[in-house]
MINU-65332 format. One record per residue (C-alpha): residue in one letter; x negated, y negated, z. Coordinates in Angstrom, 3 decimals, padded with zeros to 6 digits. Each point is the difference from the previous one (the first is absolute). Layout:
N
KOLPA:rest:px:py:pz
KOLPA:A:X:Y:Z
...
This chain:
485
KOLPA:rest:px:py:pz
KOLPA:M:-112.066:-103.047:084.208
KOLPA:P:-001.033:003.493:001.206
KOLPA:D:-001.870:002.216:-002.611
KOLPA:I:000.762:003.400:-001.278
KOLPA:K:-002.285:001.544:002.453
KOLPA:S:001.627:-001.626:002.918
KOLPA:I:003.300:001.129:-001.188
KOLPA:L:-000.984:003.406:000.037
KOLPA:L:-001.941:-000.036:003.316
KOLPA:L:003.322:-001.310:001.620
KOLPA:C:002.174:002.845:-001.727
KOLPA:S:-002.336:002.760:000.766
KOLPA:F:-000.252:-001.085:003.781
KOLPA:L:003.933:-000.105:000.354
KOLPA:C:000.088:003.288:-001.495
KOLPA:F:-002.721:000.959:002.456
KOLPA:I:002.034:-001.287:003.150
KOLPA:T:003.207:001.207:-001.282
KOLPA:G:-001.344:003.399:-000.897
KOLPA:I:-001.043:000.565:003.713
KOLPA:F:003.191:-000.416:001.259
KOLPA:S:001.908:001.722:-002.745
KOLPA:P:-002.265:001.676:-002.524
KOLPA:E:002.985:001.553:-001.945
KOLPA:V:001.260:-003.569:-000.946
KOLPA:I:-003.511:-000.884:-001.638
KOLPA:I:-000.883:003.504:-001.310
KOLPA:R:002.722:000.469:-002.518
KOLPA:W:-001.462:002.983:-001.787
KOLPA:G:-000.897:003.629:000.790
KOLPA:I:001.328:002.740:001.956
KOLPA:P:001.294:-001.081:003.790
KOLPA:S:-003.211:001.581:001.493
KOLPA:V:-002.405:-002.703:-001.662
KOLPA:K:002.035:-003.123:001.537
KOLPA:T:-002.037:-000.282:002.944
KOLPA:R:-001.828:-002.790:001.652
KOLPA:K:-003.160:001.830:-000.534
KOLPA:R:000.929:-000.373:-003.626
KOLPA:V:000.559:-003.466:000.189
KOLPA:L:-002.900:-000.961:002.320
KOLPA:W:-002.244:001.558:-002.705
KOLPA:T:001.667:-001.647:-003.106
KOLPA:F:000.961:-003.411:000.919
KOLPA:G:-003.179:-000.501:002.853
KOLPA:M:-002.502:000.790:-002.656
KOLPA:M:001.777:-002.304:-002.857
KOLPA:T:000.110:-002.793:002.729
KOLPA:L:-003.497:000.314:000.924
KOLPA:L:-000.963:000.007:-003.606
KOLPA:L:002.083:-003.254:-000.708
KOLPA:V:-001.639:-001.817:002.885
KOLPA:G:-003.312:000.938:-001.090
KOLPA:I:000.576:-000.945:-003.860
KOLPA:R:001.759:-003.476:001.437
KOLPA:Q:-003.027:-000.628:002.350
KOLPA:L:-002.399:000.567:-002.701
KOLPA:T:001.845:-002.047:-002.477
KOLPA:E:000.155:-002.834:002.408
KOLPA:F:-003.910:000.113:001.029
KOLPA:A:-000.756:000.038:-003.871
KOLPA:S:002.431:-003.122:-000.722
KOLPA:V:-001.629:-001.893:003.130
KOLPA:E:-003.604:000.792:-001.337
KOLPA:D:000.939:-001.092:-003.412
KOLPA:S:001.459:-003.295:001.290
KOLPA:A:-003.223:-000.512:002.267
KOLPA:T:-002.114:000.655:-003.077
KOLPA:N:002.045:-002.536:-002.438
KOLPA:H:-000.421:-002.726:002.661
KOLPA:Q:-003.767:001.029:000.488
KOLPA:G:-000.445:-000.605:-003.597
KOLPA:Q:001.692:-003.693:000.174
KOLPA:G:-002.733:-001.065:002.541
KOLPA:V:-002.896:-001.884:-001.500
KOLPA:N:-002.530:001.440:002.353
KOLPA:V:-000.361:001.320:003.579
KOLPA:E:-001.780:-001.745:002.747
KOLPA:T:-000.875:000.875:003.425
KOLPA:F:001.384:-002.598:002.792
KOLPA:V:-001.435:-000.015:003.401
KOLPA:F:002.950:-000.698:002.607
KOLPA:S:-001.282:-001.559:003.248
KOLPA:S:001.766:000.627:003.118
KOLPA:P:-000.169:-002.700:002.629
KOLPA:E:000.444:002.218:002.983
KOLPA:E:-002.922:002.316:-001.036
KOLPA:E:-003.668:-000.411:-000.809
KOLPA:Q:000.309:002.790:-002.931
KOLPA:Q:001.236:-000.974:-003.560
KOLPA:K:002.349:002.280:-002.098
KOLPA:I:-000.508:000.395:-003.710
KOLPA:Y:002.830:000.391:-002.210
KOLPA:K:000.099:000.570:-003.882
KOLPA:L:002.626:-001.968:-001.648
KOLPA:T:000.749:-000.761:-003.663
KOLPA:S:-001.141:-003.682:-000.221
KOLPA:S:002.680:-000.756:-002.524
KOLPA:V:002.889:001.400:-001.989
KOLPA:Q:001.517:-001.435:-003.293
KOLPA:N:002.197:000.636:-003.042
KOLPA:N:001.202:-002.228:-002.859
KOLPA:Q:002.268:-002.088:002.328
KOLPA:L:-002.009:-000.149:003.204
KOLPA:E:-003.373:-000.171:001.634
KOLPA:I:-000.447:000.775:003.727
KOLPA:K:-002.948:-000.521:001.754
KOLPA:I:-001.126:000.673:003.555
KOLPA:V:-001.700:-003.265:001.374
KOLPA:N:-000.076:000.823:003.603
KOLPA:Q:000.165:002.787:002.325
KOLPA:Q:-000.251:000.832:003.751
KOLPA:M:001.020:002.730:002.610
KOLPA:A:001.071:-000.148:003.760
KOLPA:S:001.642:001.851:002.524
KOLPA:D:001.785:-002.877:001.265
KOLPA:R:001.710:-003.078:-001.408
KOLPA:A:000.790:-003.404:001.566
KOLPA:V:003.554:000.969:001.085
KOLPA:E:-000.070:003.958:000.131
KOLPA:K:-001.962:003.054:000.386
KOLPA:A:-000.531:003.044:-002.429
KOLPA:P:001.294:003.240:001.069
KOLPA:E:-002.647:002.623:001.166
KOLPA:G:-001.588:001.665:-002.799
KOLPA:Y:000.674:-003.158:-002.585
KOLPA:E:-001.379:-003.082:-000.837
KOLPA:F:000.973:-003.258:-001.708
KOLPA:V:-001.416:-000.743:-003.449
KOLPA:Q:000.404:-003.225:-001.515
KOLPA:L:-000.641:-000.928:-003.815
KOLPA:D:000.140:-003.312:-001.437
KOLPA:V:000.959:000.420:-003.643
KOLPA:N:000.114:-002.320:-003.027
KOLPA:I:002.544:001.004:-002.561
KOLPA:T:000.042:-001.890:-003.520
KOLPA:N:002.785:000.145:-002.334
KOLPA:K:-001.652:000.557:-003.454
KOLPA:M:003.142:-000.534:-002.003
KOLPA:D:001.503:-002.989:-001.725
KOLPA:E:003.201:000.382:002.159
KOLPA:P:001.142:000.033:003.901
KOLPA:S:-000.703:003.386:001.789
KOLPA:T:001.274:001.079:003.071
KOLPA:I:-001.963:002.397:002.282
KOLPA:N:000.949:002.162:002.992
KOLPA:L:-002.478:000.019:002.462
KOLPA:A:000.992:003.565:001.128
KOLPA:D:-001.147:001.288:-003.199
KOLPA:L:-003.692:-001.044:001.234
KOLPA:Q:-000.848:003.521:001.743
KOLPA:L:-003.079:001.367:001.320
KOLPA:Q:-000.706:003.720:-000.941
KOLPA:T:-001.586:002.400:002.903
KOLPA:E:-002.381:002.779:-000.713
KOLPA:T:003.392:002.257:000.618
KOLPA:L:001.845:-001.765:-002.665
KOLPA:E:002.001:-001.860:002.485
KOLPA:F:001.125:-003.180:-000.983
KOLPA:L:000.101:-002.826:002.460
KOLPA:L:002.495:-002.945:-000.437
KOLPA:P:-000.800:-003.337:001.590
KOLPA:M:001.719:-001.219:002.938
KOLPA:K:003.082:-001.461:-000.513
KOLPA:D:-000.075:-002.403:002.859
KOLPA:H:-003.304:-001.264:-001.007
KOLPA:L:000.872:-000.616:-003.627
KOLPA:P:-000.186:-003.817:-000.885
KOLPA:T:003.253:000.912:-002.506
KOLPA:Q:001.556:003.117:-001.256
KOLPA:K:-000.439:-001.244:-003.785
KOLPA:L:-002.619:-002.140:-001.139
KOLPA:E:000.954:-002.384:-002.821
KOLPA:L:-002.577:-000.938:-002.673
KOLPA:L:000.012:-002.771:-002.907
KOLPA:P:-001.818:001.049:-003.423
KOLPA:Q:-003.842:000.323:000.524
KOLPA:E:000.716:-000.816:003.899
KOLPA:S:-002.181:001.552:002.783
KOLPA:K:000.815:000.248:003.766
KOLPA:T:-001.750:001.701:002.784
KOLPA:V:002.003:001.700:002.590
KOLPA:S:-001.029:002.154:003.470
KOLPA:L:001.320:003.559:000.368
KOLPA:V:000.030:001.895:003.054
KOLPA:Y:-000.303:003.911:000.276
KOLPA:L:000.248:002.347:002.819
KOLPA:Q:-002.436:003.262:-001.134
KOLPA:P:-001.184:002.803:002.219
KOLPA:T:-003.597:-000.783:001.225
KOLPA:K:-001.315:003.543:-001.351
KOLPA:Q:000.507:-001.132:-003.342
KOLPA:E:-003.476:-001.378:-001.691
KOLPA:Q:001.102:-000.593:-003.765
KOLPA:L:003.074:-002.007:-000.850
KOLPA:M:000.909:-000.591:-003.654
KOLPA:F:001.750:-003.149:-000.980
KOLPA:S:003.023:000.034:-002.137
KOLPA:Y:002.733:-001.743:-001.921
KOLPA:L:002.971:002.378:-000.425
KOLPA:P:002.809:-002.075:-001.453
KOLPA:T:003.472:001.282:001.422
KOLPA:S:002.241:001.643:-002.740
KOLPA:S:003.323:-001.348:-000.630
KOLPA:E:001.645:003.250:002.020
KOLPA:E:-002.217:-000.960:003.016
KOLPA:E:001.249:-003.722:-000.230
KOLPA:T:003.556:000.989:000.126
KOLPA:S:-000.591:002.441:002.902
KOLPA:E:-001.296:-002.746:002.101
KOLPA:E:003.500:-002.131:-000.774
KOLPA:E:001.980:002.575:001.658
KOLPA:E:002.410:-000.831:002.797
KOLPA:V:-001.555:000.459:003.582
KOLPA:S:001.934:-000.570:002.968
KOLPA:V:-002.326:-000.677:002.955
KOLPA:S:001.241:000.517:003.660
KOLPA:Q:-001.304:000.776:003.523
KOLPA:I:-000.108:002.573:002.574
KOLPA:G:003.386:000.565:001.261
KOLPA:D:002.116:-001.467:-003.191
KOLPA:I:002.202:002.477:-002.084
KOLPA:V:-001.157:-000.305:-003.194
KOLPA:K:002.138:000.982:-002.862
KOLPA:A:-000.897:001.704:-003.453
KOLPA:K:002.202:001.545:-002.346
KOLPA:Q:-000.085:003.444:001.219
KOLPA:A:-001.525:-000.593:003.535
KOLPA:M:000.399:-002.217:003.006
KOLPA:I:-003.360:000.127:002.200
KOLPA:Q:-000.782:-001.512:003.488
KOLPA:V:-003.728:000.305:001.377
KOLPA:H:000.320:000.298:004.060
KOLPA:E:-003.698:000.244:001.062
KOLPA:V:-003.525:-000.380:-001.241
KOLPA:K:-003.080:002.053:002.074
KOLPA:R:-003.709:000.101:-000.617
KOLPA:E:-001.666:003.068:001.294
KOLPA:A:-003.579:001.269:-000.099
KOLPA:S:-000.587:002.047:-003.076
KOLPA:K:-002.387:003.174:-000.151
KOLPA:K:-001.327:-001.606:-003.517
KOLPA:E:-003.118:-002.325:001.046
KOLPA:G:000.759:-003.416:-000.792
KOLPA:Y:003.639:000.116:-000.374
KOLPA:E:003.119:-000.034:002.494
KOLPA:T:003.420:001.553:-000.307
KOLPA:L:003.094:-002.121:-000.440
KOLPA:L:003.449:001.177:000.990
KOLPA:I:002.970:-001.499:-001.480
KOLPA:S:003.287:001.346:001.655
KOLPA:L:003.250:-001.023:-002.389
KOLPA:S:003.396:001.033:-001.059
KOLPA:L:001.120:000.736:-003.466
KOLPA:K:003.870:-000.175:-000.721
KOLPA:N:001.821:001.209:-003.493
KOLPA:S:001.743:-002.920:-000.926
KOLPA:T:001.945:001.631:-002.746
KOLPA:D:003.010:002.632:-000.110
KOLPA:M:-002.213:002.544:-001.755
KOLPA:T:-002.486:002.746:001.368
KOLPA:V:-003.610:-001.654:-000.264
KOLPA:N:-003.569:001.590:000.370
KOLPA:Y:-002.363:-002.309:001.637
KOLPA:Y:-003.972:000.483:-000.187
KOLPA:P:-002.410:-001.433:002.364
KOLPA:F:-002.336:-000.799:-002.784
KOLPA:H:002.217:-002.637:-001.228
KOLPA:F:-001.815:-002.044:002.932
KOLPA:S:-003.080:-001.873:-000.105
KOLPA:L:-002.050:-002.218:002.139
KOLPA:A:-001.715:-003.152:-001.125
KOLPA:A:-002.237:-002.362:001.603
KOLPA:D:-002.410:-002.700:-000.768
KOLPA:G:-002.978:002.125:000.785
KOLPA:L:001.210:002.912:-002.302
KOLPA:T:-001.020:000.086:-003.502
KOLPA:Q:003.030:002.018:-000.919
KOLPA:R:003.025:001.090:001.701
KOLPA:V:-000.015:003.167:002.425
KOLPA:K:002.191:003.170:-000.172
KOLPA:P:001.281:001.541:003.411
KOLPA:T:-001.719:003.122:001.140
KOLPA:I:001.342:003.194:000.998
KOLPA:D:-000.599:001.015:003.828
KOLPA:M:000.818:003.244:001.690
KOLPA:S:-000.287:-001.589:003.358
KOLPA:E:002.962:-000.179:002.329
KOLPA:V:000.854:-003.518:-001.726
KOLPA:K:003.502:000.124:-001.692
KOLPA:T:-001.441:-000.893:-003.135
KOLPA:L:002.408:-001.375:-002.702
KOLPA:G:000.316:003.091:-002.388
KOLPA:I:001.933:000.523:-003.344
KOLPA:S:003.720:-000.512:000.806
KOLPA:E:003.385:000.535:-001.520
KOLPA:L:002.736:-002.123:001.358
KOLPA:V:003.808:-000.065:-000.729
KOLPA:G:001.466:-003.440:-000.698
KOLPA:G:-000.189:-002.148:003.099
KOLPA:G:-002.751:002.465:001.547
KOLPA:M:-003.170:-000.764:001.889
KOLPA:V:-003.207:001.263:000.999
KOLPA:S:-002.585:-001.305:002.160
KOLPA:G:-003.589:000.664:000.222
KOLPA:T:-003.769:-001.218:000.024
KOLPA:L:-002.270:-000.837:-003.031
KOLPA:I:-003.714:000.475:000.640
KOLPA:F:-002.483:-001.697:-001.742
KOLPA:E:-003.769:000.133:000.484
KOLPA:I:-001.801:-003.544:-000.531
KOLPA:P:-003.321:-001.537:000.659
KOLPA:Q:-000.559:-001.464:003.292
KOLPA:G:001.146:-003.669:000.801
KOLPA:I:002.076:-000.231:-003.195
KOLPA:Q:002.867:-002.827:000.646
KOLPA:Q:002.900:-001.574:-001.812
KOLPA:L:001.548:003.472:-000.435
KOLPA:R:003.004:000.224:-002.529
KOLPA:L:002.129:003.063:-000.594
KOLPA:H:001.252:000.393:-003.511
KOLPA:Y:002.973:002.294:-001.161
KOLPA:D:000.399:000.420:-003.884
KOLPA:E:003.417:001.411:-000.734
KOLPA:P:-000.331:002.856:-002.395
KOLPA:S:002.276:-001.219:-002.631
KOLPA:L:-000.512:-000.197:-003.800
KOLPA:F:002.563:-002.847:000.231
KOLPA:S:-001.292:-002.081:002.503
KOLPA:T:-002.858:-002.186:000.806
KOLPA:Q:000.851:-000.780:003.465
KOLPA:S:-003.173:000.420:002.501
KOLPA:I:000.342:-000.420:003.839
KOLPA:E:-002.574:-001.871:002.136
KOLPA:I:000.009:000.108:003.558
KOLPA:D:-002.357:-002.028:002.091
KOLPA:L:-001.292:002.107:002.724
KOLPA:T:-001.708:-003.108:001.682
KOLPA:S:003.356:-002.022:001.214
KOLPA:T:003.215:001.585:001.896
KOLPA:N:003.468:-000.934:-000.225
KOLPA:E:000.739:000.307:003.843
KOLPA:E:003.896:-000.140:-000.347
KOLPA:A:000.014:002.962:-002.506
KOLPA:T:003.129:002.211:-000.060
KOLPA:P:-000.668:003.859:-000.318
KOLPA:L:000.406:001.701:-003.103
KOLPA:Q:003.236:002.285:000.405
KOLPA:P:001.057:002.886:-002.490
KOLPA:E:003.477:-000.008:-001.491
KOLPA:V:000.246:003.699:-001.195
KOLPA:K:002.213:000.422:-003.105
KOLPA:L:000.516:003.720:-000.673
KOLPA:N:000.411:000.881:-003.848
KOLPA:E:003.516:000.071:-000.560
KOLPA:Q:-000.740:002.793:-002.561
KOLPA:W:-000.910:002.423:002.495
KOLPA:Q:002.822:002.011:001.175
KOLPA:A:000.896:001.081:003.645
KOLPA:S:001.104:003.212:-000.822
KOLPA:D:-001.215:003.728:-000.015
KOLPA:A:-000.129:000.611:-003.814
KOLPA:L:-001.930:-001.359:-002.840
KOLPA:N:-000.381:001.244:-003.419
KOLPA:D:000.903:003.449:001.196
KOLPA:H:-002.651:-000.462:002.963
KOLPA:H:001.643:000.698:003.243
KOLPA:L:-001.872:-001.006:003.060
KOLPA:E:000.697:000.323:003.433
KOLPA:V:-002.051:-001.301:003.165
KOLPA:T:-000.263:002.525:002.732
KOLPA:K:-002.184:-001.383:002.447
KOLPA:V:-001.883:-003.553:000.904
KOLPA:E:-002.544:-000.357:002.752
KOLPA:F:-002.415:-002.638:001.215
KOLPA:V:-003.187:001.602:001.456
KOLPA:K:-003.523:-001.184:000.848
KOLPA:E:-001.740:002.950:-001.178
KOLPA:T:000.242:003.368:-002.224
KOLPA:K:-001.637:003.213:000.446
KOLPA:Y:-002.846:-001.132:-001.973
KOLPA:T:-000.493:-003.808:000.358
KOLPA:K:000.962:-002.945:002.356
KOLPA:A:001.161:-003.442:-001.209
KOLPA:K:-001.863:-003.056:000.563
KOLPA:D:000.507:-002.284:002.729
KOLPA:H:003.382:-001.797:-000.267
KOLPA:Q:001.087:002.132:-003.176
KOLPA:Q:002.633:002.901:000.274
KOLPA:F:000.486:002.963:-002.267
KOLPA:V:003.570:000.151:-001.052
KOLPA:I:000.953:003.816:-001.176
KOLPA:V:002.890:000.592:-002.342
KOLPA:G:001.734:003.426:-000.603
KOLPA:V:001.617:000.077:-003.479
KOLPA:E:001.854:002.892:-002.177
KOLPA:L:000.085:-000.318:-003.530
KOLPA:S:002.214:001.402:-002.198
KOLPA:N:000.187:000.592:-003.905
KOLPA:Q:003.722:000.010:-000.873
KOLPA:S:-000.656:-000.225:-003.823
KOLPA:T:-000.446:002.779:-002.603
KOLPA:E:-003.479:-000.982:-001.062
KOLPA:K:-003.142:000.350:002.124
KOLPA:Q:-001.071:-003.234:002.094
KOLPA:D:-003.483:-000.948:000.992
KOLPA:Y:-000.530:-001.555:003.832
KOLPA:T:-002.751:-001.350:001.756
KOLPA:A:-000.451:-001.998:003.298
KOLPA:F:-000.813:-003.150:-001.751
KOLPA:D:003.617:-000.259:-001.243
KOLPA:F:000.458:-001.319:003.611
KOLPA:K:-000.861:-003.196:001.594
KOLPA:L:001.085:-001.259:003.468
KOLPA:I:000.940:-003.605:000.324
KOLPA:N:-000.692:-001.735:003.297
KOLPA:E:001.846:-003.200:001.578
KOLPA:Q:-002.090:-002.352:-001.819
KOLPA:G:000.811:001.261:-003.383
KOLPA:R:-003.178:001.828:-000.741
KOLPA:L:-000.326:003.276:-001.777
KOLPA:I:-002.098:002.810:001.358
KOLPA:L:-001.257:002.970:-002.111
KOLPA:P:-000.138:003.312:001.924
KOLPA:N:-003.377:000.997:002.014
KOLPA:L:-002.395:002.480:-001.133
KOLPA:L:-000.701:001.097:003.158
KOLPA:L:001.522:003.384:001.279
KOLPA:I:002.693:000.559:002.338
KOLPA:D:-000.624:003.583:000.713
KOLPA:N:-001.151:001.528:-003.460
KOLPA:Q:003.262:001.935:-000.438
KOLPA:S:003.026:-002.331:-000.160
KOLPA:E:-001.127:-002.866:-002.002
KOLPA:L:001.952:-000.620:-003.246
KOLPA:T:-002.422:-000.103:-002.826
KOLPA:S:000.543:000.504:-003.681
KOLPA:G:001.850:002.406:-002.220
KOLPA:S:003.045:000.891:-001.970
KOLPA:L:003.520:001.092:000.846
KOLPA:E:002.011:002.597:-002.084
KOLPA:P:003.439:-000.983:-000.230
KOLPA:S:001.937:000.317:003.364
KOLPA:E:-003.261:000.349:001.422
KOLPA:S:-000.928:-001.945:003.150
KOLPA:V:-002.957:-001.057:002.197
KOLPA:Q:-000.597:-001.366:003.331
KOLPA:G:-002.986:-001.534:001.399
KOLPA:Y:-001.506:-003.080:002.279
KOLPA:L:-001.396:-003.366:-001.184
KOLPA:L:-002.571:-001.707:002.189
KOLPA:F:-000.107:-003.988:-000.118
KOLPA:E:-002.313:-002.148:001.998
KOLPA:D:001.158:-003.463:000.944
KOLPA:T:-000.240:-002.619:002.892
KOLPA:D:001.899:001.230:003.183
KOLPA:L:001.558:-003.411:000.216
KOLPA:Y:002.858:001.164:-002.191
KOLPA:T:002.760:002.748:000.897
KOLPA:T:002.433:-000.567:-002.923
KOLPA:Y:-000.975:001.619:-003.574
KOLPA:H:001.494:000.371:-003.298
KOLPA:L:-001.012:003.598:-001.964
KOLPA:L:-000.067:-000.859:-004.049
KOLPA:Y:000.122:002.997:-002.209
KOLPA:S:-000.785:-000.965:-003.560
KOLPA:P:-000.634:003.370:-002.363
KOLPA:S:-000.525:-002.164:-003.156
KOLPA:H:-003.129:-001.965:-000.393
KOLPA:W:001.230:-001.665:-002.928
KOLPA:K:003.545:-001.391:001.680
KOLPA:S:-001.468:-001.363:002.998
KOLPA:G:003.254:-001.882:000.528
KOLPA:E:002.085:003.367:000.676
KOLPA:G:-000.514:001.489:003.062
KOLPA:L:001.506:001.566:003.353
KOLPA:I:000.158:-001.954:003.193
KOLPA:K:000.312:001.374:003.422
KOLPA:E:-000.064:-001.845:003.136
KOLPA:L:-001.937:002.016:002.640
KOLPA:H:000.677:000.637:003.667
KOLPA:P:-002.173:002.159:002.267
KOLPA:S:001.396:003.266:000.494
KOLPA:G:002.543:000.320:002.887
KOLPA:E:001.200:-003.508:-000.148
């Protein structure tokens, strides 16, 4: 469950993002002259940074407390020497020799380290650590131990889990007063020189999350979740600028499987592998690679792009995860990136425009007329990227009410052939004729141009005008045709 700090941080971040596009929506107080992006950047930017700092400090303190508590449970600390068969030198680790409480006693009876095992080689910068652990049930009733709870803590307070493929069993059953010895294998960075052995029992909440429904598939399969359909097309490895790492490029398509307009975020994806201690989130890359960004899709709409991950060299058995952001769903998608469906059928969009969007000229006393549509490769100040184009849309907006009406360029969105909604670009056309933000007096009108950027594969677009941010279902929609056609 998210705590109050996480909720406040999320609210502050959403206000920050929304305020950049529409400051008057967020700043509801004061005179119009103070409802500016600068005010939003200062107020919610500082608040977001402050909440991030508080959250990080709290988490760091909780980790230190956890480490301190578990260190206190250890009987003593000894220095163990790990001998490497391939090297003459020996490496020394400090480990707690035992951990115990009123129910269990856990002792390390043997230990060794190696960069290679009989059937596999450790990734560059990593090594295997094997511990033979004796576990005694001190109670007068049977006990079940989850072996994944026996963890190694590094100097950087990172917890290493035993490798699943090397566990003799996931759960160890012990009779009253019974003792058993098991071998646990960990993969840890070679630069670490101190490891703390810890027993961290899984909470009931964590156990429940492990039992969530997981759909497993492979490259080329169309995987269905409640709000999305995903198809991975290709996986590539490239050299990374970061020493000891490589870049993994995963190209995929994501489709909105609902009838509603939904936002999708790249950070709902993560990468898992046998050699990774925790899942890796995608990175943001500003190169020519078409990265999968935040995408708003109409019902049946689809977007394609690339997820970029930085991983240690040599990592194998890669798995892509998509955890659907729903309070009422525990579904998780897992895609095996080591196997491919050779007979895969490409995912196709099925665009369903909202029935509440009106194909007319007026909405809530706002009158809209499209005066010009033009597809260009460059403007006075900028040039489109390769395989991209600018869509310039001229509009005239009139206030037909008896009250003052506010407007902003971000009341408009462009819908491409695959059902993706695109916000206006912040780049300039000529620094004179852009439609920006302002207010219209009764019977007053304003003219200006909107600039959008999209792939040059499409020629058919719709313009969506939705002046109410609180009634996203309401809007005017107009099909666009290049001027002169």
